[in-house]
N, C-alpha and C positions, 0 to 999 in steps of 0.2 A: 505494501500499499503505499502511495505516495503521500508526503505532507508538503504544505508550503506554510511560511512565515508570514502572518498578517499584522503581527505586532513585538517590537522588544520592548522591553521593561528595565527601570533601573534596578527593579526589585521584585524577588521572585513572591512575596505577597501579593504585588499587583496584577502580575502575571494568572495566578491563582485563583484570584477575584474574577479576572476575566474571564477564566475556563468555567467557574461557577455558574456565570451569566449565559455561557453557552450550553452547559450542559442542562441547563434549565427548559432550553429549547431543542433538545435533543439533536446538538450538533458536537458531534467524537470532535475531539482537541486534546492536544499534548502540551506539555510546558518542558521545556530544554534549557538547560543551565546554559549559558554564554559566558561567563566571567563572573570574576570575583566583584562584592558589592563597592560602593562608592563608599561610602559611611558603614562605620562597624555599628552590627547590630541590624541592618537591613536585608542580611541574607545575600545571594549573587545575583546578576544581571540575568535575564532570563528572556526566552523568545515562545512565544504564543503560538502553534502552528495547529491549520485545520486539514482537511482533505481538500483536493481541487474543488470539487462540485459544490462544496460549501462554504468556497471563500467570499462570494458577493454577499451571500445571506449571513456571515458572520460578520463582515465589515458593516452592515449597514444595522447589525444587533448593538456594535459597539461604537458606532458613530457618536458625534455630540447630536442632541437634539437642536432642530432649527427655531429659532425665536419667531413667532408669528408677529406681522405686525398691525 
């Protein structure tokens, strides 16, 4: 199975939180450690990955809300 990275985060907890949001919508994802944390106690940098067919749905779910005028 192939995976694509849709977001990188400075801390693993943020990637885990985003993964939980995708899980709530039945979108398979995984978190990959990509380096040491910037600050002590924040964990490591991480990448959030999804399957190619779920890419656009995941990006829409994780995108900021647009403000209405």
